[in-house]
C-alpha positions in Angstrom: 4.5 -31.7 19.3 6.3 -31.3 15.9 10.3 -31.0 16.2 11.8 -28.3 13.7 15.0 -30.1 14.5 14.6 -33.3 13.3 13.2 -31.3 10.0 16.2 -29.6 9.9 18.5 -32.4 10.3 19.7 -32.8 6.7 20.3 -29.0 6.3 24.2 -28.0 7.4 25.2 -26.8 10.6 27.1 -23.9 11.2 29.2 -23.5 14.5 29.2 -20.0 15.5 31.4 -18.4 18.5 30.4 -16.6 21.2 29.5 -12.8 21.0 29.0 -13.6 17.2 26.2 -11.9 15.2 24.0 -14.6 13.7 21.1 -12.4 12.2 21.6 -8.5 11.7 19.1 -6.7 12.3 17.5 -4.4 9.1 19.8 -7.0 7.0 18.2 -9.2 4.7 19.6 -12.5 5.6 17.6 -14.6 3.3 17.9 -17.7 6.1 16.4 -19.2 8.1 18.4 -21.0 11.3 17.4 -24.0 13.3 19.1 -24.0 16.6 21.0 -26.8 17.3 23.0 -26.0 20.7 24.1 -23.7 22.6 22.5 -20.5 23.6 21.4 -16.8 21.8 20.3 -13.9 23.0 17.7 -11.4 20.5 18.5 -7.6 20.3 16.1 -4.8 19.2 17.9 -1.6 18.5 20.4 -2.6 21.0 18.0 -4.0 24.0 17.6 -7.3 24.7 14.5 -8.8 24.7 15.1 -12.8 25.0 17.3 -15.4 26.0 17.1 -18.5 24.2 18.5 -21.9 24.4 15.7 -25.0 23.5 16.8 -26.7 20.7 14.7 -26.4 17.6 14.6 -22.9 18.0 14.2 -20.4 14.7 15.3 -17.6 13.7 14.9 -15.8 10.8 11.3 -17.4 9.5 9.6 -13.8 9.5 12.2 -12.3 7.4 11.9 -15.1 5.0 7.9 -15.8 4.9 7.3 -11.7 4.6 10.4 -10.8 2.5 11.1 -8.1 5.0 14.3 -7.5 6.5 15.2 -8.6 9.6 13.0 -7.3 12.9 15.9 -8.2 15.2 19.8 -9.2 15.8 20.4 -12.4 17.0 23.0 -12.8 18.8 25.4 -15.9 20.2 25.8 -15.8 23.6 28.5 -18.8 24.2 29.5 -21.0 21.4 25.9 -21.6 19.1 25.1 -24.8 15.9 22.1 -24.1 14.1 21.1 -25.3 11.3 21.1 -23.5 8.1 18.1 -23.0 5.6 19.2 -21.7 2.7 16.1 -21.2 0.7 13.2 -21.2 3.3 10.1 -20.7 1.6 10.8 -24.2 -0.8 12.1 -25.7 2.6 8.2 -24.9 4.5 6.6 -25.9 1.2 8.6 -29.0 0.6 8.0 -30.2 4.5 4.4 -29.2 6.4 5.3 -30.9 9.1 7.9 -28.1 9.3 6.0 -25.2 8.3 3.8 -26.5 11.5 6.3 -26.4 13.8 7.1 -22.9 12.9 3.7 -21.7 12.6 3.7 -22.9 16.4 6.2 -21.0 17.7 5.3 -18.0 15.6 1.9 -18.6 17.1 3.4 -19.2 20.4 5.0 -16.0 20.4 2.2 -13.9 19.4 0.1 -15.1 22.0 2.7 -14.5 24.6 3.2 -10.9 22.9 -0.9 -10.2 23.2 -1.2 -11.8 26.7 1.7 -8.7 27.6 -0.2 -6.1 25.4 -3.5 -7.2 27.4 -1.8 -6.7 31.0 -0.7 -3.2 29.8 -3.9 -2.3 28.7 -5.7 -3.3 32.0 -2.3 -1.4 33.9 -2.8 1.4 31.6 -6.3 2.2 30.9 -6.8 5.2 31.9 -3.6 6.9 31.3 -4.3 9.9 29.4 -0.6 10.2 27.8 1.1 7.8 25.5 0.6 4.6 27.3 -3.3 5.0 27.3 -2.4 4.2 23.0 -2.4 0.4 24.0 -5.5 -0.2 23.4 -5.3 1.1 20.0 -2.7 -0.3 19.2 -3.5 -3.7 20.5 -6.7 -3.3 17.8 -3.9 -2.7 15.4 -2.3 -6.1 16.1 -4.6 -8.1 15.9 -7.1 -7.1 13.3 -3.6 -6.5 11.1 -3.9 -8.6 7.9 -1.3 -9.5 5.2 -1.7 -8.4 2.3 -3.9 -10.6 -0.5 -2.4 -13.3 -2.0 -1.5 -13.8 -5.4 -2.6 -16.9 -7.6 -0.4 -16.5 -10.6 2.4 -19.3 -11.4 5.7 -19.1 -13.8 2.9 -20.3 -16.5 0.3 -18.2 -15.6 2.3 -14.9 -13.7 -0.7 -13.0 -14.3 -2.4 -15.5 -12.1 -6.2 -14.3 -10.8 -5.2 -10.9 -11.2 -5.7 -10.0 -15.1 -8.5 -8.8 -17.3 -9.9 -11.0 -20.3 
């Protein structure tokens, strides 16, 4: 398996003290972090849902790739060292192996979420309340497609969307 830590080895390193926030939910971090050492907790709406201590774990990639605010807060449990990727899109474009490593991480997270939702769907399939909506939620997640890609460039900013 590709190791994102080796791809980020030439990126700057930042040491963050325990309790400090590395990424703030709702903010536009503009950077991607690769865990070098330590442990972080990931929170959404103040609720911790993951503890991660695996070197090479990546944070902020969704925000960077989708150009959206961070969907979660990442907080250092103890002292943490991270590689800071200041321009994630250039980093991932220039290093296909790094892009593949991030894709594997994201796919693994989505796979885990899908298995969880399927289990919940089975458990609450006959519920008449909001828990019965798990089927609709799962369907939406599985069939959601990103917006259509634009083919423009700096030389031809309209790409294939302009009329002749």
